[in-house]
N, C-alpha and C positions, 0 to 999 in steps of 0.2 A: 119644173117640180123641184122642190128643195131636196137636197141630199139628207139622208138620215144618218148622221155621223154618230157611231156608237160611243158611249162615254168610255174614256180610258180608265183603267183601274186607278183608284185614288192614290195608292203608293207610287205608281208610275208618274203621275202628274206632280206629286210632292217632290219626287227625286229630281225632276226637271226644274221645278221652281227653286229648289235648294241649289242646284248647279248654277242657275242663272244669277242667284244671289251671292255666289262665291266668286270674288275677284280672281282667285287662283284658277278656278275651272274655266272662267271666261278668258282669262289671259292665256291659258294653255290650250284653248280651243283651236281646232284646225280651221277656224273661220276668221279671216281678216275682217270681213264685213261685220261680224258679231263683235269683235274686239273694238272696232272703231265706231260702233253705232252711237249716234247722238241722242236717240230717243230710247225710252225703256224697252227692253226686250220682253216679249210676252209669248208664251206657248199657245198655239192655236191649232185647230183641226187635227186632233189626235187620230191617227190611222193605225189599225192593227197591221202588222207586217207578217204575212204568211210566206212560207218558203215551199215551193213546189220541188219536192225531193226527187220525184220520178214521174215519168209518163210511160204507161205500159203500152204495148202494141195495140191493145184494145181501146186506148185513150183514157183509161181510168187514171185519175190523178191521186196522189197522196200529198197532202199539205200538212204543215204544222205551224203553229203560232210561234214566231221567233222574237217578237218584241212589239213595241208601240213607237211610232215616230210622230213627233210634233213639229209642225212648221213653227219657226221662231220669227215673229213679226216685230219690226221696229217701225212704228207708224202704220202705214197701210201696205208695207212691202215685206214679203218674206225674205229674210237675209241669210237664214241658215235653217238647219233642222237639228233636232235633238233625238237621239235614239235611246230607248230603254230596253232592258232585257230582264228576263226572269231568272233569278238565282235561287238556290235553296232557301235563302232568307227572304225571298219575295222580289218584287219589282225594284229595279235600281237603275239609276242613270248610267249610260254607257259612254256616250261621246256626243260632241257637236260636230257638224260638218256643213260644208257648203258645196256648191257645184251645180252641174246641169240638172240633176234630178230634183233639186229644190224648185227651180223655176218651172221645170217640166211638170212636176206634180201640181203646182199651183195652176198652171195652164189647163191641165187635164181636168182638175176639179171645176174650173170655170166652165169648160165644155160640158161636163156632166150636169152642172146646174141648169143648163139650157135645154136639157132633154125633157121630153114630155112624161116619161115614166120615172117614178121614184126609185132610187137605189140606195144601198148602204155601201159607202166607199171603203175600200181596203187597199192595201198594197200587196202585190204578189210578186215575189222574187223568184227568178228561175236561174240559179247559179250556173247550171250546166250550159246555158246560152248567154250568160252575162246580160240578162234582160230583167228589167223591172217594169211592171205594169200597174196601172190603176185598175183594180178589180171592182167592178160595179155589180154587187150582189143583189139579187132580186128579193130575197127573203129578209124583210125589214125587221122581223121579230128576233133574228139572231143577235147574240150579244157581241159579235165581232171576233170572238176568240176561237170559234169552232166553225166547221163546215168545209166544204170543198166546192170548187167551181161547178155550178150547174150549167147544163147545156145552153140555157137561155141567158145566163149572166154575160156581161160584156167585159172584155179586157181591152184596155187602152194602153198600148206600148208607150213608155216614156222615152224621151230623147236623152241620150243617144240609144237608139234601138239597133239590134243586130242587122247586118246587111240583108236587104231583101224584105225587111218588115218595116212598114211605114209607121213612124211615130205619130201619136195623136189621132190615129184612125181607129175608131172603135170596131172591135170584132166580136161576134158571138163566140163563146167558148167552143161550141160545136163546130164552128168554121175554122178557128185558129188552132185548136188542138191537133188536127191531122198534120198541119204544117210543122208544128213544133215537134210532134212525134217523129216525123221524118228527119228533122234536124238533129235530134238527140240519139237516133238509132245508130248503133255501132256500124262502122264501115267494114264490110268484109273484104279481105284482101283476095286477089286472084289466086285460085288454087286452094283456098282455105275451105274447110268443110262448111256446108250450109247449116 
């Protein structure tokens, strides 16, 4: 089934295109692959980036939209990513980067394309665990900027994943949240009140 990629806000896309057209922005990018690209760099597959700020003991999650991430392709290969963020003046380009999450995101998207059920892809960042997942959201009518992980949605941890969590193995939110809740729970010291 094809993935239903939500359209990025037009100002976010324009800001990335402007940055790609700026020799200064590309030269100062933290991406050697982008600086040395021989083919034109094109933004592709915009994904909303949501941040999971907390997981309660009941497993209820609170997420917020933090930005939009575009894979930057040169030819048929993703060589970098561009991050945008929302400011009081609207969507603006933040930075270019490369690294394992670029190739891992591309791999997870290919895996998701091969699934039989349609999904809306998003990225879900869990800063307290140093973890990034491809969030496969089942409600295709969402615009990508709102919502929280439903129990039947899938999370695909991207590499590098935290110890004990397999990268690129899809997990239902209902199955993975209890594991994550346990990992972010505060550790009680011996003798401390319960």
